C-alpha positions as CSV (number, residue, x, y, z in Angstrom):
1,X,-0.1,4.6,36.1
2,X,2.3,6.3,34.1
3,X,0.2,8.5,31.5
4,X,2.3,8.7,28.4
5,X,0.4,10.8,26.1
6,X,-0.5,14.2,26.9
7,X,-3.9,13.3,25.3
8,X,-4.5,11.7,27.9
9,X,-3.0,13.6,30.7
10,X,-5.7,16.7,29.5
11,X,-8.6,14.3,29.9
12,X,-6.7,13.2,33.4
13,X,-6.5,17.1,34.5
14,X,-10.2,17.9,33.1
15,X,-12.1,14.7,34.9
16,X,-9.7,15.7,38.1
17,X,-11.1,19.2,38.7
18,X,-14.7,17.8,37.8
19,X,-14.5,15.2,40.2
20,X,-13.3,18.0,43.1
21,X,-15.7,20.4,41.7
22,X,-18.8,17.7,42.3
23,X,-17.7,16.8,45.5
24,X,-17.4,20.4,47.0
25,X,-20.7,21.0,44.9
26,X,-22.8,18.5,47.0
27,X,-20.5,18.6,49.7
28,X,-20.0,15.1,50.1
29,X,-18.6,14.2,53.3
30,X,-17.9,10.0,53.3
31,X,-15.4,7.4,51.6
32,X,-17.0,7.2,47.8
33,X,-15.8,4.4,45.6
34,X,-16.0,6.1,41.7
35,X,-16.2,4.6,38.5
36,X,-14.0,6.3,35.9
37,X,-15.8,6.0,32.9
38,X,-15.3,7.6,29.2
39,X,-18.2,8.2,26.5
40,X,-18.7,4.3,25.4
41,X,-19.5,3.8,29.2
42,X,-16.5,1.6,28.8
43,X,-14.8,1.0,32.2
44,X,-11.3,2.0,31.8
45,X,-9.8,2.6,35.9
46,X,-10.7,2.8,38.9
47,X,-10.1,5.6,41.3
48,X,-10.8,5.0,45.2
49,X,-10.6,7.0,48.2
50,X,-8.7,5.2,51.1
51,X,-11.4,4.1,53.8
52,X,-14.6,2.0,54.3
53,X,-16.7,2.0,51.6
54,X,-20.3,3.1,51.8
55,X,-22.7,1.4,49.4
56,X,-25.0,3.8,50.1
57,X,-23.6,6.5,48.6
58,X,-24.4,8.2,45.1
59,X,-22.5,7.3,42.0
60,X,-21.8,10.1,39.9
61,X,-21.8,9.7,35.6
62,X,-18.4,11.5,34.9
63,X,-19.9,12.0,31.0
64,X,-23.5,13.3,32.2
65,X,-24.4,16.3,33.8
66,X,-23.3,17.5,37.3
67,X,-26.3,19.0,39.3
68,X,-25.4,22.3,40.9
69,X,-27.1,22.1,44.6
70,X,-24.7,24.8,46.6
71,X,-24.8,28.2,46.6
72,X,-22.1,28.3,43.4
73,X,-25.4,27.9,41.5
74,X,-25.0,28.7,37.8
75,X,-21.7,30.2,38.1
76,X,-19.9,26.8,38.7
77,X,-19.9,26.1,35.3
78,X,-17.9,29.3,34.7
79,X,-15.0,28.1,37.3
80,X,-14.7,24.9,35.7
81,X,-14.1,26.4,31.9
82,X,-11.6,28.8,33.5
83,X,-10.2,25.9,35.9
84,X,-10.0,23.4,32.1
85,X,-8.3,26.5,30.1
86,X,-5.5,26.9,33.0
87,X,-5.0,23.2,32.8
88,X,-4.8,23.5,28.9
89,X,-2.3,25.7,29.2
90,X,-0.3,24.3,31.3
91,X,-0.1,21.1,29.3
92,X,1.2,23.1,26.3
93,X,3.9,25.0,28.4
94,X,4.8,21.4,29.7
95,X,5.1,20.2,25.7
96,X,7.2,23.8,24.9
97,X,9.9,22.9,27.5
98,X,10.3,19.3,27.1
99,X,10.5,18.6,30.6
100,X,8.7,15.6,32.5
101,X,6.7,17.7,35.2
102,X,5.6,16.1,38.0
103,X,1.8,15.9,38.6
104,X,-0.3,16.2,42.2
105,X,-0.4,12.7,42.8
106,X,3.5,12.2,42.3
107,X,2.9,10.5,38.6
108,X,5.2,11.4,36.1
109,X,4.3,13.0,32.5
110,X,6.3,12.1,29.6
111,X,6.9,14.4,26.9
112,X,6.3,12.2,24.1
113,X,5.7,14.8,21.5
114,X,8.9,16.6,22.5
115,X,10.9,13.4,22.5
116,X,9.9,12.9,19.1
117,X,11.0,17.0,17.9
118,X,14.2,16.5,19.8
119,X,14.6,13.6,17.2
120,X,13.4,15.6,13.8
121,X,15.8,18.0,15.4
122,X,18.9,15.4,15.0
123,X,17.8,14.7,11.7
124,X,18.2,17.6,10.3
125,X,21.3,18.8,12.2
126,X,22.7,15.0,10.8
127,X,21.5,16.1,7.0
128,X,23.1,19.4,7.0
129,X,26.0,18.0,8.6
130,X,26.3,15.5,5.7
131,X,25.2,17.9,2.9
132,X,28.1,20.5,4.2
133,X,30.8,18.0,3.5
134,X,31.3,16.7,7.6
135,X,31.0,13.1,6.6
136,X,34.0,13.2,4.7
137,X,36.5,10.5,6.7
138,X,33.1,8.3,6.6
139,X,33.5,8.3,2.8
140,X,34.3,5.0,0.7
141,X,37.8,4.9,-0.1
142,X,37.9,4.0,-4.4
143,X,40.6,4.1,-6.8
144,X,40.5,5.0,-9.8
145,X,42.6,3.2,-12.8
146,X,42.9,5.7,-15.7
147,X,44.1,4.9,-19.3
148,X,45.2,8.2,-20.4
149,X,46.0,6.6,-23.9
150,X,42.1,5.8,-24.3
151,X,40.5,7.5,-27.0
152,X,38.1,10.1,-25.3
153,X,40.5,10.5,-22.0
154,X,41.4,13.7,-21.7
155,X,43.0,16.1,-19.1
156,X,39.9,18.4,-18.8
157,X,37.3,15.3,-18.6
158,X,39.0,13.5,-16.4
159,X,39.2,16.5,-14.1
160,X,35.8,16.5,-14.3
161,X,35.3,12.7,-13.5
162,X,37.2,13.1,-10.4
163,X,35.0,15.9,-9.2
164,X,32.1,13.6,-10.1
165,X,33.1,10.9,-8.1
166,X,34.5,12.7,-5.1
167,X,30.8,13.9,-4.2
168,X,30.4,10.8,-3.3
169,X,33.7,8.8,-1.9
170,X,37.5,9.5,-1.6
171,X,39.2,9.1,-4.9
172,X,43.1,7.9,-5.5
173,X,43.6,8.5,-9.5
174,X,46.2,5.5,-10.9
175,X,47.1,6.1,-14.4
176,X,48.3,3.0,-16.4
177,X,51.2,2.9,-18.5
178,X,52.2,-0.3,-20.3
179,X,49.6,-2.9,-21.8
180,X,48.3,-5.1,-19.2
181,X,49.2,-2.9,-16.2
182,X,46.2,-2.2,-15.3
183,X,46.0,-6.4,-14.0
184,X,48.7,-5.3,-11.5
185,X,47.3,-2.1,-10.1
186,X,43.4,-3.9,-9.9
187,X,44.5,-6.4,-7.8
188,X,46.3,-4.4,-5.6
189,X,43.4,-1.6,-5.5
190,X,41.4,-4.5,-4.6
191,X,43.2,-5.0,-1.6
192,X,43.5,-1.4,-0.5
193,X,40.3,0.3,-1.3
194,X,36.6,-0.6,-0.9
195,X,36.1,0.0,-4.4
196,X,37.6,-0.1,-7.6
197,X,36.8,2.3,-10.7
198,X,37.9,2.4,-14.1
199,X,37.9,5.2,-16.8
200,X,39.1,3.5,-19.4
201,X,37.7,1.6,-22.6
202,X,37.0,-1.9,-23.5
203,X,40.5,-3.2,-23.4
204,X,41.7,-2.0,-20.1
205,X,38.1,-2.9,-18.4
206,X,39.2,-6.4,-19.5
207,X,42.4,-6.2,-17.7
208,X,40.7,-5.0,-14.1
209,X,38.6,-7.4,-13.7
210,X,41.2,-10.3,-14.6
211,X,43.3,-8.2,-12.0
212,X,40.6,-8.1,-9.4
213,X,40.9,-11.1,-6.8
214,X,38.6,-10.1,-3.7
215,X,34.6,-9.0,-4.0
216,X,34.4,-5.5,-4.4
217,X,32.1,-3.3,-6.3
218,X,33.5,-2.5,-9.6
219,X,32.4,0.9,-11.6
220,X,33.3,1.4,-15.7
221,X,33.0,4.8,-17.2
222,X,33.2,5.0,-21.0
223,X,36.6,6.5,-22.1
224,X,37.3,4.6,-25.1
225,X,35.7,4.4,-28.5
226,X,33.3,1.7,-28.5
227,X,32.5,0.9,-25.0
228,X,31.0,-2.2,-25.2
229,X,30.5,-3.0,-21.2
230,X,29.0,0.2,-20.0
231,X,26.7,0.8,-22.2
232,X,25.4,-3.2,-22.4
233,X,24.7,-2.4,-18.7
234,X,22.6,0.8,-19.6
235,X,25.3,3.4,-18.0
236,X,25.2,6.9,-19.9
237,X,27.6,7.3,-23.0
238,X,29.0,10.7,-21.4
239,X,32.0,10.2,-19.0
240,X,31.1,13.0,-16.9
241,X,27.0,11.9,-16.0
242,X,28.1,7.9,-16.1
243,X,30.8,9.1,-12.8
244,X,27.9,10.6,-11.4
245,X,25.5,7.6,-11.5
246,X,28.4,5.3,-10.6
247,X,29.6,7.5,-7.8
248,X,25.5,7.9,-6.4
249,X,25.3,3.8,-6.7
250,X,28.7,3.8,-4.7
251,X,27.3,5.8,-1.8
252,X,24.1,4.1,-1.9
253,X,25.2,0.4,-2.4
254,X,23.3,0.3,-5.8
255,X,25.4,-2.9,-7.5
256,X,24.3,-5.4,-9.8
257,X,25.6,-9.1,-9.9
258,X,26.7,-10.1,-13.3
259,X,28.8,-13.6,-14.2
260,X,31.6,-13.5,-16.0
261,X,33.5,-15.8,-19.1
262,X,36.6,-17.0,-18.8
263,X,38.7,-18.5,-22.1
264,X,41.5,-20.5,-21.8
265,X,42.2,-18.7,-18.0
266,X,41.0,-15.3,-19.4
267,X,38.4,-13.2,-18.1
268,X,36.4,-11.9,-20.0
269,X,32.5,-9.4,-19.5
270,X,31.0,-9.5,-22.4
271,X,32.2,-11.3,-25.9
272,X,35.1,-13.8,-27.2
273,X,35.5,-14.5,-30.8
274,X,37.4,-17.0,-32.5
275,X,37.7,-16.5,-36.1
276,X,36.3,-13.8,-37.8
277,X,35.6,-11.2,-35.8
278,X,39.0,-11.9,-34.3
279,X,40.6,-11.8,-37.1
280,X,38.8,-8.3,-37.8
281,X,40.0,-6.9,-34.4
282,X,43.4,-7.9,-35.5
283,X,43.2,-5.8,-38.8
284,X,42.2,-2.6,-36.8
285,X,44.9,-2.9,-34.2
286,X,47.6,-3.2,-37.3
287,X,45.8,-0.2,-38.5
288,X,47.0,1.9,-35.4
289,X,45.6,4.6,-33.7
290,X,45.8,8.1,-34.9
291,X,48.2,11.0,-33.6
292,X,46.0,11.7,-31.0
293,X,45.3,8.1,-29.6
294,X,42.3,7.6,-30.9
295,X,40.9,4.4,-32.8
296,X,40.0,4.1,-36.6
297,X,36.5,5.5,-37.0
298,X,33.6,3.0,-37.7
299,X,34.6,4.1,-41.6
300,X,37.7,2.9,-41.3
301,X,37.0,-0.3,-39.4
302,X,34.1,-0.6,-42.7
303,X,36.9,-0.6,-45.1
304,X,39.1,-3.0,-43.2
305,X,36.1,-5.7,-42.9
306,X,35.7,-5.6,-47.0
307,X,39.2,-5.8,-47.1
308,X,38.8,-9.0,-45.0
309,X,36.0,-10.7,-46.8
310,X,38.3,-10.0,-50.1
311,X,40.9,-12.6,-48.9
312,X,38.4,-15.2,-48.1
313,X,37.1,-15.4,-51.6
314,X,35.3,-18.3,-51.0
315,X,33.8,-17.4,-47.9
316,X,34.1,-19.1,-44.4
317,X,33.6,-22.7,-44.0
318,X,34.0,-24.8,-41.3
319,X,37.2,-24.6,-39.4
320,X,36.5,-25.7,-35.7
321,X,34.3,-28.3,-33.9
322,X,32.1,-27.0,-30.7
323,X,32.1,-30.0,-29.0
324,X,28.4,-31.4,-28.7
325,X,27.4,-28.7,-31.3
326,X,29.2,-29.7,-34.8
327,X,31.1,-28.4,-37.2
328,X,31.1,-24.2,-37.6
329,X,33.1,-21.5,-40.0
330,X,34.1,-19.1,-36.7
331,X,31.9,-18.9,-33.0
332,X,31.1,-16.1,-31.1
333,X,31.0,-16.3,-27.9
334,X,28.8,-13.3,-25.2
335,X,28.4,-13.0,-21.6
336,X,25.6,-10.1,-22.5
337,X,23.6,-8.9,-24.8
338,X,24.6,-6.6,-27.2
339,X,27.7,-8.4,-28.5
340,X,29.2,-4.9,-29.7
341,X,28.1,-1.7,-31.2
342,X,28.7,0.1,-35.1
343,X,28.6,3.9,-33.9
344,X,25.1,4.1,-32.2
345,X,23.6,1.1,-33.6
346,X,23.6,-1.8,-30.9
347,X,24.8,-5.5,-33.1
348,X,22.7,-8.2,-31.4
349,X,24.5,-11.4,-33.0
350,X,23.7,-13.6,-29.6
351,X,20.4,-12.1,-28.5
352,X,19.8,-14.4,-25.7
353,X,22.6,-13.6,-24.0
354,X,22.4,-12.4,-20.4
355,X,24.7,-11.0,-17.7
356,X,23.0,-13.2,-15.2
357,X,23.4,-16.5,-17.0
358,X,25.6,-18.7,-18.2
359,X,27.8,-18.6,-21.6
360,X,25.9,-18.1,-25.0
361,X,27.5,-19.3,-28.2
362,X,26.6,-19.0,-32.0
363,X,28.4,-20.4,-35.5
364,X,27.5,-19.7,-38.9
365,X,28.2,-23.3,-40.4
366,X,29.6,-20.8,-43.0
367,X,29.6,-17.5,-44.5
368,X,29.9,-15.9,-48.3
369,X,30.9,-11.7,-48.5
370,X,27.1,-11.5,-49.8
371,X,25.1,-12.8,-47.0
372,X,27.0,-10.1,-44.8
373,X,24.8,-7.0,-45.0
374,X,21.6,-9.7,-44.2
375,X,23.5,-10.6,-41.3
376,X,24.1,-7.0,-40.2
377,X,20.4,-5.9,-40.8
378,X,19.3,-9.2,-38.5
379,X,21.6,-8.0,-36.0
380,X,20.8,-4.9,-35.5
381,X,17.0,-5.7,-35.7
382,X,17.6,-8.4,-33.1
383,X,16.3,-10.6,-34.9
384,X,17.4,-14.5,-35.1
385,X,19.8,-16.2,-37.8
386,X,18.4,-19.1,-39.8
387,X,19.1,-21.7,-37.2
388,X,19.6,-24.3,-40.2
389,X,22.8,-22.2,-41.0
390,X,23.8,-21.5,-37.5
391,X,24.8,-23.4,-34.7
392,X,23.5,-22.5,-31.1
393,X,23.9,-22.8,-27.0
394,X,22.4,-20.8,-24.6
395,X,23.3,-20.5,-20.4
396,X,26.0,-22.9,-20.7
397,X,28.7,-23.3,-18.4
398,X,31.2,-25.1,-20.4
399,X,32.5,-24.8,-24.2
400,X,34.6,-26.7,-25.8
401,X,36.1,-25.7,-29.0
402,X,39.0,-27.3,-31.4
403,X,40.5,-25.7,-34.7
404,X,41.9,-27.1,-37.7
405,X,44.7,-24.8,-37.7
406,X,45.8,-21.9,-35.4
407,X,42.8,-19.0,-35.2
408,X,42.5,-16.0,-34.1
409,X,40.9,-15.3,-30.6
410,X,39.8,-12.0,-29.1
411,X,38.1,-11.3,-25.7
412,X,36.5,-7.8,-25.1
413,X,38.0,-6.6,-28.4
414,X,41.6,-7.8,-27.2
415,X,43.7,-10.0,-29.6
416,X,44.9,-13.2,-27.4
417,X,46.9,-14.3,-30.6
418,X,46.4,-17.5,-32.4
419,X,44.8,-20.7,-30.9
420,X,44.0,-24.1,-32.0
421,X,41.9,-24.4,-29.0
422,X,39.8,-22.7,-26.9
423,X,38.0,-24.2,-23.5
424,X,35.4,-21.3,-22.7
425,X,33.9,-21.8,-18.2
426,X,31.5,-19.5,-17.1
427,X,31.9,-18.0,-13.4
428,X,28.2,-17.2,-12.7
429,X,28.2,-14.5,-9.7
430,X,31.4,-13.2,-9.8
431,X,31.5,-9.5,-9.9
432,X,29.2,-6.5,-8.8
433,X,29.4,-3.7,-10.5
434,X,27.9,0.0,-9.9
435,X,25.1,0.9,-12.1
């Protein structure tokens, strides 16, 4: 039989020596039939000497004491002990040498422990090579699309982001130079790289999602002023910390599949609006950026909103029709929650929206300036507005809206101009994002 376990080999050798000395001590001259038994007396095998079997021969218990009737007398246990010690040492030497050895009957002793030790050494060597960068040629390739005009993108910060990502992937940095340039860059990068990463604000995030036409993982590194998408996905607000997390997700393949919205053919990741919020975004863009490229801060936005409300002395009245729901003053369509942020505060204007579900819509029937503080407080606390003054839909695949007059439309904070209708669709499970 083939003995593969070192413990079994040791027992085999010990019992073989016991049998030999038993035969020598008893001076048995006839062929005998022996049954090998363990301590529980259950048979495990059979050792037979070739030739006719003498049924009158004495059967020897292997787990009991062996009578000593030869002139060896009381020295026999000492001899057995010495031989067993020698056998133990031989087995240990075989284990250290990691070589297969033939025993006296031509059987082979397999070095199982030696093989396990060799496998452990191989794993340790692979880990050392992995840590030393030997696996660089096996890294994934990733395109890093950067908007150099984003509020938080600077040369030192870009370099830090590249260093954080280069520990996990081979990164090629590509910078945008004009509006919608990221659409073209993302389409090309999705065909030539294994992942597409973006270091910018929400506007270029949206452009990249509209440029991708192949299923590649996407990572969003916050480089803008508000950074709604990466924050809503649970990524750190700090760009370098987010880059480290995205790089690790890229290396381990950790992604989250989310749905996307689409309005009049344009994709959006978080939100789209007709009316009030789109008008505010237009005012912010008309205000322009500061000399360092930064968008207006929260105080300036609050001032612009006050001016906007003042331009509607009668408040917002019904001006559009949502098919299947009714008439409303404006509409907020969300693909995820929160809808936006005011500094560190999340605005849960459409609190039931989820990236894994369909689209949600919330549409106030009317709104006056004095009600805005209550709307803001409810959104910060995550409380739902009064359903009597609000139209709403949850987990929808289609939303059709018709406007009485042309109204401003935005997607993810990007002004798309005035429209008279909005055809909203949900693309379920559209993209895998690195988180």
